[in-house]
C-alpha positions as CSV (number, residue, x, y, z in Angstrom):
1,M,21.7,-11.9,-36.9
2,V,18.1,-12.1,-35.0
3,E,20.3,-13.3,-32.2
4,R,22.7,-10.4,-32.5
5,A,19.4,-8.1,-32.9
6,D,18.3,-9.5,-29.2
7,N,21.4,-9.3,-27.4
8,L,22.2,-5.6,-29.0
9,A,18.5,-4.5,-27.8
10,R,18.9,-6.1,-24.3
11,L,22.3,-4.4,-23.6
12,V,21.2,-1.1,-24.9
13,D,17.6,-0.8,-22.9
14,V,19.3,-1.8,-19.8
15,N,21.9,0.7,-20.2
16,E,19.8,3.1,-20.5
17,Q,17.6,2.0,-17.6
18,S,20.2,2.1,-15.5
19,L,21.5,5.3,-16.2
20,L,18.1,6.9,-15.6
21,D,18.5,4.9,-11.7
22,S,22.3,5.9,-11.2
23,G,20.7,9.7,-10.7
24,Q,22.0,12.5,-12.2
25,M,25.6,12.8,-14.5
26,D,27.1,14.6,-16.5
27,S,27.2,14.9,-20.5
28,A,30.8,13.4,-20.8
29,T,30.0,10.7,-18.2
30,E,26.9,9.6,-19.5
31,T,28.7,9.1,-23.4
32,A,31.8,7.6,-21.4
33,Y,29.2,4.7,-20.4
34,W,27.5,4.6,-23.3
35,M,31.2,4.2,-25.5
36,S,32.0,1.3,-23.5
37,I,29.3,-0.4,-25.2
38,V,30.5,0.4,-28.8
39,K,34.0,-0.5,-27.4
40,S,33.4,-3.4,-26.1
41,T,31.3,-4.6,-30.0
42,G,34.2,-3.5,-31.3
43,D,32.5,-0.8,-33.5
44,D,34.4,2.4,-32.2
45,A,36.6,2.5,-34.9
46,L,33.4,2.4,-37.4
47,F,31.2,4.9,-34.7
48,S,34.3,7.4,-34.9
49,D,34.6,7.6,-38.6
50,L,31.0,8.3,-38.6
51,Y,30.2,10.5,-35.9
52,G,33.7,11.6,-34.8
53,S,33.7,11.8,-30.9
54,G,29.7,11.7,-30.5
55,E,27.2,12.2,-28.1
56,A,25.1,9.8,-26.1
57,N,22.2,10.1,-28.2
58,E,24.2,9.3,-31.4
59,I,25.7,6.5,-29.9
60,I,22.2,5.3,-29.3
61,S,21.0,5.8,-32.8
62,F,24.1,4.0,-34.0
63,L,23.5,0.8,-32.3
64,T,20.3,1.0,-33.0
65,E,19.3,2.4,-36.4
66,E,22.4,3.2,-38.4
67,E,21.9,1.5,-41.3
68,R,25.6,2.3,-42.1
69,N,26.8,0.1,-39.1
70,P,26.3,-3.6,-40.2
71,N,26.1,-4.6,-36.6
72,S,23.4,-2.1,-35.5
73,I,20.1,-3.9,-34.7
74,N,18.0,-2.5,-37.1
75,S,20.6,-4.1,-39.6
76,C,21.2,-6.9,-38.2
77,I,17.1,-7.8,-38.5
78,S,17.5,-6.4,-42.2
79,Q,20.3,-9.0,-43.1
80,A,18.0,-11.4,-41.1
81,R,15.0,-10.8,-43.8
82,E,17.0,-11.0,-46.6
83,S,18.8,-14.4,-45.4
84,A,15.3,-16.1,-44.7
85,R,13.8,-14.5,-47.9
86,M,17.0,-16.2,-50.0
87,V,15.4,-19.6,-48.7
88,R,11.6,-18.8,-48.0
89,D,10.8,-22.2,-49.8
90,Q,12.1,-23.9,-46.7
91,L,10.9,-21.9,-44.0
92,S,7.6,-22.6,-42.5
93,D,5.1,-19.5,-43.2
94,E,5.2,-18.8,-39.6
95,L,8.6,-18.3,-39.7
96,W,8.6,-16.1,-42.5
97,E,5.5,-13.7,-41.4
98,E,7.6,-13.2,-38.2
99,I,10.5,-12.2,-39.3
100,N,9.3,-10.2,-41.7
101,E,6.9,-8.6,-39.5
102,L,9.6,-7.0,-37.4
103,Y,11.6,-6.2,-40.6
104,L,8.2,-3.9,-41.6
105,F,8.1,-2.6,-37.6
106,I,11.8,-1.2,-37.8
107,R,10.8,0.5,-40.8
108,S,7.2,1.7,-40.3
109,A,6.8,5.5,-39.0
110,A,4.7,4.0,-36.3
111,G,8.3,2.3,-35.1
112,K,10.2,5.0,-35.8
113,K,8.1,7.2,-33.1
114,M,7.9,4.7,-30.9
115,L,11.9,4.7,-30.7
116,K,11.8,8.4,-30.3
117,V,9.1,8.9,-27.7
118,D,9.0,5.1,-25.8
119,A,12.6,3.7,-26.4
120,T,11.8,1.0,-23.7
121,R,8.8,-0.1,-25.4
122,Y,10.4,-0.1,-28.8
123,Y,13.1,-2.6,-27.5
124,A,10.8,-4.3,-25.5
125,H,8.9,-5.1,-28.7
126,I,12.1,-6.6,-30.6
127,R,13.3,-8.8,-27.6
128,R,9.1,-10.1,-27.6
129,S,9.6,-10.4,-31.6
130,V,12.9,-12.8,-31.4
131,F,11.3,-14.7,-28.5
132,T,8.4,-15.5,-30.8
133,F,10.7,-16.5,-34.1
134,Q,12.8,-18.0,-32.1
135,G,9.5,-20.1,-30.4
136,V,8.4,-20.9,-33.9
137,A,11.8,-21.7,-35.3
138,A,11.8,-24.4,-32.7
139,S,8.4,-25.9,-33.4
140,T,8.6,-25.8,-37.1
141,I,11.7,-26.8,-38.7
142,D,12.6,-30.2,-39.0
143,R,15.4,-31.7,-36.6
144,T,17.7,-31.9,-39.7
145,M,21.1,-30.5,-40.8
146,G,19.3,-27.2,-41.7
147,W,18.4,-26.6,-37.8
148,D,21.5,-28.0,-36.3
149,F,23.3,-25.1,-38.3
150,M,21.0,-22.8,-37.1
151,D,21.5,-23.8,-33.6
152,L,24.9,-23.9,-34.2
153,G,25.4,-19.8,-35.4
154,R,22.7,-19.0,-32.7
155,H,25.1,-20.6,-29.9
156,I,28.3,-18.9,-31.0
157,E,26.7,-15.9,-31.3
158,R,25.0,-15.9,-27.9
159,A,28.2,-17.1,-26.5
160,D,30.3,-14.3,-28.1
161,K,28.2,-11.6,-26.9
162,T,27.9,-12.8,-23.2
163,T,31.5,-12.1,-23.5
164,R,31.3,-8.8,-24.7
165,F,28.7,-7.8,-21.8
166,L,31.1,-8.8,-19.3
167,D,33.9,-7.1,-21.4
168,I,32.3,-4.0,-20.9
169,V,33.8,-3.0,-17.4
170,T,37.2,-2.4,-19.5
171,Y,35.7,0.2,-20.9
172,L,34.0,2.3,-18.3
173,P,34.8,5.6,-16.7
174,D,37.1,5.7,-13.8
175,G,35.2,5.6,-10.6
176,S,32.3,3.6,-11.8
177,S,29.9,1.7,-9.5
178,Q,31.2,-2.1,-9.9
179,K,27.8,-3.2,-8.5
180,Y,25.8,-1.0,-11.3
181,H,27.9,-3.0,-13.7
182,W,27.6,-6.3,-12.6
183,N,24.1,-5.7,-11.9
184,S,23.2,-4.6,-15.4
185,I,25.1,-7.5,-17.1
186,L,22.8,-9.7,-15.0
187,R,19.7,-8.3,-16.2
188,S,21.1,-7.6,-20.1
189,C,21.6,-11.2,-20.0
190,G,18.2,-12.4,-18.3
191,A,20.5,-13.9,-15.6
192,V,18.7,-12.3,-12.6
193,G,16.4,-14.8,-11.5
194,A,19.2,-17.6,-11.8
195,Y,21.6,-15.7,-9.9
196,R,19.1,-15.3,-7.0
197,A,18.7,-18.9,-7.1
198,L,22.2,-20.1,-7.1
199,Y,23.3,-16.8,-4.4
200,A,20.9,-15.3,-2.4
201,N,22.9,-12.6,-1.3
202,A,24.7,-9.8,-2.9
203,V,25.9,-9.5,-6.4
204,E,29.5,-10.1,-6.9
205,M,31.8,-10.3,-9.9
206,E,33.1,-13.5,-8.9
207,K,30.0,-15.0,-9.0
208,V,28.2,-13.7,-11.9
209,L,31.4,-14.9,-14.0
210,E,30.5,-18.5,-12.4
211,L,27.3,-18.5,-13.8
212,L,27.7,-16.5,-16.8
213,V,30.6,-18.1,-18.0
214,F,30.8,-21.6,-16.5
215,S,27.7,-22.6,-16.0
216,R,26.6,-26.0,-17.1
217,S,22.7,-24.9,-17.3
218,F,22.2,-21.4,-17.3
219,P,21.5,-21.4,-21.8
220,R,23.5,-17.9,-21.9
221,S,26.8,-18.9,-20.4
222,I,29.7,-19.7,-22.6
223,R,30.0,-23.1,-21.4
224,Y,26.6,-24.2,-22.1
225,C,26.6,-22.7,-25.4
226,I,30.3,-24.4,-26.3
227,Q,28.3,-27.2,-25.2
228,R,25.8,-26.8,-27.5
229,V,27.7,-25.8,-30.4
230,S,29.6,-29.4,-30.1
231,Q,26.4,-31.0,-30.1
232,C,25.4,-29.4,-33.2
233,L,28.6,-29.8,-34.9
234,H,28.6,-33.6,-34.1
235,S,24.9,-34.3,-35.1
236,I,26.0,-32.2,-38.5
237,S,29.3,-34.9,-39.4
238,G,27.7,-38.1,-37.5
239,S,31.3,-38.1,-35.6
240,A,31.5,-39.6,-32.3
241,E,31.0,-36.8,-30.0
242,F,34.9,-37.5,-28.1
243,D,36.2,-37.7,-31.6
244,Y,36.9,-34.7,-34.3
245,T,36.9,-35.1,-37.7
246,D,37.2,-31.5,-38.9
247,G,39.2,-28.4,-37.4
248,A,35.8,-26.4,-36.3
249,E,35.2,-29.7,-34.2
250,R,38.7,-29.9,-32.9
251,A,38.7,-26.0,-31.9
252,T,35.5,-26.6,-30.0
253,G,36.2,-29.7,-28.0
254,R,39.4,-27.6,-27.3
255,L,37.4,-24.6,-25.5
256,L,35.0,-26.8,-24.0
257,A,37.7,-29.1,-22.1
258,D,39.3,-25.8,-21.1
259,L,36.2,-24.4,-19.6
260,N,35.2,-28.0,-17.8
261,F,38.6,-28.0,-16.3
262,S,38.8,-24.0,-15.4
263,D,37.2,-21.9,-12.9
264,V,37.1,-18.3,-12.2
265,N,40.5,-17.7,-10.6
266,D,41.9,-19.1,-13.9
267,L,40.2,-17.0,-15.7
268,L,41.5,-13.8,-13.5
269,K,44.9,-14.7,-13.6
270,P,45.6,-13.0,-16.9
271,G,43.4,-10.5,-16.7
272,L,39.2,-10.1,-17.3
273,H,39.8,-8.4,-20.3
274,E,43.0,-10.7,-22.0
275,S,40.8,-14.3,-21.1
276,L,37.8,-12.7,-22.5
277,D,39.5,-11.3,-25.6
278,L,41.4,-15.3,-26.2
279,L,37.8,-16.8,-26.1
280,Q,36.4,-14.6,-28.7
281,T,39.3,-15.5,-31.3
282,R,38.5,-19.2,-30.0
283,F,34.9,-18.2,-30.8
284,N,36.3,-16.7,-34.3
285,L,37.9,-20.2,-34.9
286,I,35.5,-22.5,-34.7
287,G,33.3,-20.2,-37.2
288,D,36.2,-20.1,-39.7
289,G,36.2,-24.0,-39.2
290,V,32.8,-24.2,-40.2
291,F,33.5,-22.1,-43.3
292,E,36.5,-24.0,-44.0
293,T,34.7,-27.3,-43.6
294,Y,30.7,-26.7,-44.9
295,V,30.7,-23.7,-47.0
296,L,33.7,-23.7,-49.0
297,I,32.9,-26.9,-51.0
298,P,30.8,-25.7,-53.6
299,N,27.3,-26.7,-53.7
300,V,27.8,-29.4,-51.6
301,I,24.5,-29.1,-49.9
302,N,22.1,-28.7,-52.5
303,E,24.0,-31.6,-55.0
304,M,23.9,-34.2,-51.7
305,P,21.6,-36.6,-53.3
306,V,18.8,-37.6,-51.0
307,F,20.6,-40.4,-49.0
308,A,23.2,-38.4,-48.5
309,R,21.2,-35.7,-46.6
310,H,20.8,-37.7,-43.5
311,Q,23.0,-36.3,-40.9
312,S,25.4,-39.5,-40.3
313,H,26.2,-39.9,-43.6
314,A,26.9,-35.9,-44.5
315,K,30.4,-36.2,-43.5
316,A,31.1,-39.5,-45.5
317,W,29.7,-37.1,-48.9
318,K,31.8,-33.9,-47.5
319,T,34.9,-36.0,-48.1
320,Q,33.9,-37.9,-51.0
321,Q,33.7,-34.7,-52.6
322,E,36.8,-33.3,-51.1
323,Q,38.7,-36.2,-52.9
324,Q,37.1,-35.5,-56.3
325,Q,38.4,-31.8,-56.0
326,Q,41.8,-32.6,-55.8
């Protein structure tokens, strides 16, 4: 949820700044731009239920602070803090302090005032806090199964949000500037520097897709994220890298193979929206596989004896428990 809050803060802030840079536009067009973000996140039905047609300021509030929206920035931070509180004894003091500080900030009078008078600073504060949280996590968490699950969730979420950033073009109002859109997506993903290093020329859709979908090295590309998901899953189960032992590993391996042997033309052939929608469906399959393999077995991790907590023995322990339940 921390990763989701960061991604949404990036998107809202960049879109707000880009609209300011693009000059004057009527209220309806501005609202249409903001609605494209809501539609890309899949929360348009909920927004309609809460606000009806809505206006730009209501959309920004819905994406940022609406408690009835479980995917708003503030809701994600609150959920992340609650999840951390439930496993407080397993976290470092520094990690708990960071997520708790961020939670207190969004609920404070100072934080609410900052959102109203200086939204750019508000979103920047959230992003810096998330960076700090991730850095503290990387520096203080043992590289055991708990870390692998955290890293797994972060990269599935990151891959999903990259597809949703790219899919915004589907919902933009007619006559929108494509150059404006692709520049904004690069900025949302923190990819402007990486793009310039690779392509020292004007921003083009095909090159943006090459970077954000197929790059092997850029940390927010879909291919990179799925590679990390695969590594985490095999580390958890102890299985060979090019084999699979459960549905999550199988779904991840197939998706990674497709990404490894595809290119931008393959992505665009059925239509960009259709390809991105299919990727999101496949991410969900991976998530479902992880849930079925590691969550549906009651108390496996808590009951696991010390010898079995080593990652190489986790799969054998899980199999043993499944057999006992049959």
